[in-house]
Structure formats: structure tokens, C-alpha cells
C-alpha positions in Angstrom: -2.9 -22.2 -27.5 -5.2 -22.0 -24.5 -6.6 -18.6 -23.7 -6.2 -17.4 -20.1 -9.3 -17.0 -18.2 -10.3 -13.6 -16.7 -9.5 -14.8 -13.2 -6.0 -16.0 -14.3 -5.3 -12.7 -16.0 -6.5 -10.9 -12.9 -4.2 -13.0 -10.7 -1.2 -12.3 -13.0 -2.0 -8.6 -13.0 -2.3 -8.6 -9.2 1.0 -10.3 -8.8 2.6 -7.8 -11.2 1.0 -4.9 -9.3 2.5 -6.2 -6.0 5.9 -6.6 -7.6 5.8 -3.0 -8.9 4.8 -1.6 -5.6 7.5 -3.6 -3.8 10.1 -2.5 -6.3 9.1 1.1 -5.6 9.7 0.5 -1.9 13.0 -1.1 -2.7 14.3 1.7 -4.8 13.1 4.2 -2.2 14.8 2.4 0.6 18.1 2.4 -1.2 18.3 6.2 -0.6 18.0 5.9 3.1 21.0 7.4 4.7 21.8 9.3 1.6 18.9 11.7 1.6 16.6 13.1 4.4 13.2 11.4 4.2 11.3 14.6 3.3 13.7 15.4 0.5 13.3 12.0 -1.0 9.5 12.2 -0.8 9.7 15.6 -2.5 11.9 14.5 -5.4 9.9 11.3 -6.0 6.7 13.2 -5.6 7.6 15.7 -8.3 8.4 12.9 -10.7 5.2 11.0 -9.9 3.0 14.1 -10.1 4.4 15.0 -13.5 3.9 11.5 -14.9 0.3 11.3 -13.6 -0.5 14.8 -15.0 0.7 13.7 -18.4 -1.4 10.5 -18.2 -4.4 12.5 -17.0 -4.0 14.9 -19.9 -3.8 12.1 -22.4 -7.0 10.6 -21.0 -8.6 14.1 -20.9 -9.1 13.8 -17.2 -6.8 16.5 -16.0 -9.6 18.9 -15.4 -12.8 17.3 -14.2 -15.8 18.4 -12.3 -15.9 17.0 -8.7 -18.9 17.5 -6.4 -18.5 19.2 -3.0 -19.3 15.9 -1.2 -16.6 14.1 -3.2 -14.1 16.9 -2.5 -14.8 16.3 1.2 -14.2 12.6 0.8 -11.0 13.3 -1.2 -9.9 15.6 1.6 -10.1 12.8 4.1 -8.6 10.3 1.7 -5.7 12.6 1.0 -5.1 13.3 4.8 -5.0 9.5 5.3 -2.6 9.0 2.3 -0.2 11.6 3.7 -0.3 10.0 7.1 0.2 6.6 5.6 3.1 7.7 3.4 5.0 9.4 6.1 4.4 6.5 8.6 5.2 3.8 6.1 8.3 5.4 4.6 9.7 6.3 8.1 9.3 2.6 9.0 10.8 1.5 5.7 13.9 3.7 6.2 14.6 2.0 9.5 13.2 -1.6 9.4 13.8 -4.6 7.1 11.6 -4.3 4.1 10.1 -7.8 4.7 9.0 -6.8 8.2 7.3 -3.6 7.1 5.6 -5.4 4.2 4.4 -8.2 6.5 2.8 -5.7 8.8 1.0 -4.2 5.9 -0.4 -7.6 5.0 -2.8 -7.3 7.9 -4.6 -4.6 6.0 -7.5 -6.8 4.6 -8.1 -8.0 8.2 -8.1 -4.4 9.5 -10.4 -3.2 6.8 -12.9 -6.1 7.5 -12.9 -5.1 11.2 -13.3 -1.4 10.4 -16.1 -2.1 8.0 -18.0 -4.0 10.7 -17.3 -1.3 13.3 -18.1 1.9 11.3 -20.3 0.7 8.4 -22.3 -2.0 10.1 -21.1 -4.7 7.6 -22.0 -8.2 8.8 -19.0 -10.2 10.0 -19.5 -13.6 11.5 -17.6 -15.2 14.4 -15.3 -17.0 12.0 -14.0 -13.9 10.4 -13.7 -12.2 13.8 -11.7 -15.2 14.9 -9.5 -14.9 11.8 -8.9 -11.2 12.6 -7.9 -12.0 16.2 -5.5 -14.8 15.1 -4.1 -12.5 12.4 -3.5 -9.8 15.0 -1.5 -12.4 17.0 0.5 -13.1 13.9 1.3 -9.4 13.6 2.5 -9.3 17.2 5.0 -12.0 16.3 6.3 -9.8 13.6 6.6 -6.5 15.6 7.2 -8.3 19.0 6.3 -5.6 21.6 8.7 -5.7 24.5 11.4 -7.6 22.4 14.8 -6.2 22.0 14.2 -5.7 18.3 11.0 -3.7 18.8 11.3 0.1 18.5 9.3 3.1 17.6 9.6 2.3 13.9 7.4 -0.7 14.3 4.8 1.7 15.8 5.1 3.7 12.6 4.3 0.6 10.5 1.2 -0.1 12.6 0.1 3.5 12.3 0.5 3.3 8.6 -2.0 0.4 8.6 -4.5 2.5 10.4 -4.1 5.4 7.9 -4.4 3.0 5.0 -7.7 1.7 6.5 -9.0 5.2 6.6 -7.9 5.8 3.1 -9.5 2.7 1.7 -12.8 3.3 3.6 -12.8 6.9 2.3 -12.2 5.6 -1.2 -15.4 3.4 -0.9 -17.4 6.6 -0.5 -16.2 8.3 -3.6 -18.7 8.6 -6.5 -17.9 6.3 -9.5 -17.9 9.5 -11.7 -14.6 10.6 -10.1 -11.8 9.4 -12.3 -9.2 7.3 -10.4 -6.3 9.0 -12.0 -7.6 12.4 -10.9 -7.7 11.2 -7.3 -4.2 9.7 -7.7 -2.9 13.0 -9.1 -4.5 15.1 -6.2 -2.9 12.7 -3.7 0.5 12.8 -5.4 0.5 16.6 -5.4 -0.5 16.7 -1.8 2.3 14.2 -0.8 4.8 16.2 -2.8 3.6 19.4 -1.0 4.1 17.6 2.4 7.6 16.6 1.3 8.4 20.2 0.3 7.1 21.6 3.7 9.1 19.0 5.5 12.2 19.9 3.5 12.0 23.5 4.6 12.5 22.4 8.3 14.8 19.4 7.7 17.0 21.1 5.1 18.3 20.2 1.7 21.5 18.4 0.8 23.2 18.0 -2.6 21.8 15.0 -4.6 24.0 12.6 -6.5 22.8 11.6 -10.0 22.6 7.9 -9.0 20.2 8.9 -6.2 18.1 10.8 -8.6 18.1 7.6 -10.8 16.9 5.5 -7.9 14.1 7.8 -7.1 13.1 7.9 -10.8 12.9 4.2 -10.6 10.7 4.4 -7.6 8.4 6.9 -9.4 8.2 4.6 -12.5 7.3 1.6 -10.4 4.8 3.3 -8.2 3.0 4.5 -11.4 3.2 1.0 -12.9 1.8 -0.4 -9.7 -1.1 2.1 -9.9 -1.9 1.2 -13.5 -1.7 -2.5 -12.9 -4.0 -2.2 -9.9 -6.6 -0.4 -12.0 -6.4 -3.2 -14.6 -6.9 -5.8 -11.9 -10.3 -4.3 -11.0 -11.4 -4.7 -14.6 -10.8 -8.4 -15.0 -11.6 -11.4 -12.9 -13.5 -11.7 -9.6 -12.2 -9.6 -6.8 -12.6 -12.5 -4.3 -10.5 -14.7 -6.5 -7.7 -12.3 -7.4 -7.4 -10.4 -4.1 -5.5 -13.1 -2.2 -2.7 -12.8 -4.8 -1.8 -9.4 -3.2 0.1 -11.4 -0.6 2.8 -12.2 -3.2 4.1 -8.7 -2.2 5.5 -10.5 0.9 7.4 -12.9 -1.3 8.9 -10.1 -3.3 9.8 -8.2 -0.1 11.6 -11.2 1.4 13.5 -11.9 -1.8 14.5 -8.2 -2.5 15.3 -7.8 1.2 17.8 -10.6 1.0 19.2 -9.7 -2.5 19.5 -5.9 -2.1 19.9 -5.3 1.6 21.1 -8.7 3.0 18.1 -8.8 5.3 17.2 -12.3 6.3 13.9 -12.7 8.2 14.1 -14.7 11.4 11.8 -17.6 12.2 9.2 -15.6 14.3 8.9 -13.1 11.5 8.2 -15.8 8.9 5.8 -17.6 11.3 3.9 -14.3 12.0 3.8 -13.5 8.3 2.4 -17.0 7.5 -0.3 -16.5 10.1 -1.3 -13.1 8.8 -1.4 -14.2 5.2 -3.3 -17.4 6.1 -6.0 -15.5 8.0 -6.3 -12.9 5.3 -6.9 -15.6 2.7 -9.4 -17.3 5.0 -11.2 -13.9 5.4 -11.4 -13.5 1.6 -12.8 -17.1 1.4 -15.5 -16.4 4.1 -16.5 -13.1 2.4 -17.0 -15.0 -0.9 -19.1 -17.6 0.8 -21.2 -14.9 2.5 -21.8 -13.2 -0.9 -22.9 -16.5 -2.4 -25.3 -17.1 0.4 -27.0 -13.8 -0.2 -27.5 -14.3 -3.9 
């Protein structure tokens, strides 16, 4: 039997990671209309924090030394994660899951642009062109001025901006800071945000089936996190990264099966443009890396 190459294993792990994250979104979206947003965030957050704390304890990374500069970076990253969580989940509660996921697929393009603007990373005219075309594709998805466009599409776009800040902050973390510690700090902070929001929004009785759905969301978000760590340990990032776009396939399929949401032609066209330009950007970055070796 032929052994899988590292790149093939990395691609499979990336696809599994995207499936897990999308299943988390699906489980979470099923409680829309049954629970206030902040209450749902709080309940899922408690479950996620407990699971991460257990994992960190098993790995002996529950209590670790973190430098002052890293704490500052973690602070910015946590702020961005809280903003991204609130914005994304607000959009997810009110928009088709495929549309929200499609907007998030512009993230690699946005990170490339932000890296050039704020960190002086070299980006050629081809990648700038791909970013511009990808932005046009995103406009086809959210359609400003169209009847279907509302403030929740703005929340999805704001989520992208926060995730860019989160990922750029993550780049500045020291390698000595355990990933699971950062994830646990983030989970506790988001749970706290949910608790504060619940104080003002109020609390309603929770049915056992709703608890079960949120438990499913917590399990899948942890699975997505673990798989995403495994991805970074096998294969070349430039090869496996494009497989993150399989999240859109999962979102379209689950949107149809679970919620009866069928994307229209413009949404599919915009999604194809965003994904195509993202893959092209990965390709150009790989070519640029080869040229500098």
C-alpha cells in the first residue's frame, strides 16, 4: 500500500479542519432564534474553555511563563478575536452560512494586502491585481445597494478585518508561547464577553436539545483547532493552504441540507472569483519564495 506524502496528509488534515470549523458554525447557527446570541456564546464558551483547560493540563501547558511583550500581543490578538467572534456570529445568525463563509474566504487576500501595508512585505503587481479582482468577487457576494444587502453583510466584512488583525498579531508571538495557552486565553475572554452581554440581554431557559447542539459546536471547534495545529506540522504551507477553501464547499452543502439555503448565481460567481484569486495569490507567494532561495 502506497504511503501518503506529507503534502497529501497536510491537504487531508486541512480539509478535515475546514469541515470541523464549518460544522461548528452549522451547530451554532441552529440555535439562532432559540437563544440570544450572547447566551449562546457564553454556553459554548464555557464548554470550549473547560475542554481546552483539560487539554492544556494534560500537556502540562496550563500554567506557563509568558513575557510582557507577548502578553501585549496576546491582548491585541484577544481583542481582535472577540471582535471577530461577535461580528461573525452576528452575521451567521442572520445570513446564509454559505454567504458568510464566502466572505471569510477573502481572508488570505486581505492578509496579503495588510502585510504589505503594515509590515512592508513585498507584493508584486500580479498579487495586487488578484487582491483587487478578489475584492470585486466579494462585492458580488454582499452586493452593496442590492435588496438582499443589509447591515449583517457589514458584520461579515468587519469580521474579516478583525481576523486580519488577529492573524497579524499571531505572527508577532514568540514561538515559546504554546498555541493551546493562547487558545485557552482567547476562549476564556470570549466566554467572559458572552457573560457580560448576557447580563444586559437577559437569560432564557435552555432546552436540552439546544445544549446538545452547543456541545456539538464546542466539540467541533476544538477538533478544528487540533487539526489546524496538525496541518502546520506536515506538508508545505504553500501546498496545503489552498485546501482551506473546501470550507466553502462544506458551507454550501450544509446550508442546503440543514437550512434549505440555496446560493444564487451571483453568490456562486463571486465565491469562485474570491477562491480563484486566493489560490493564485498562494501560487505567486510560492513562486516569490523560490526566487529568493
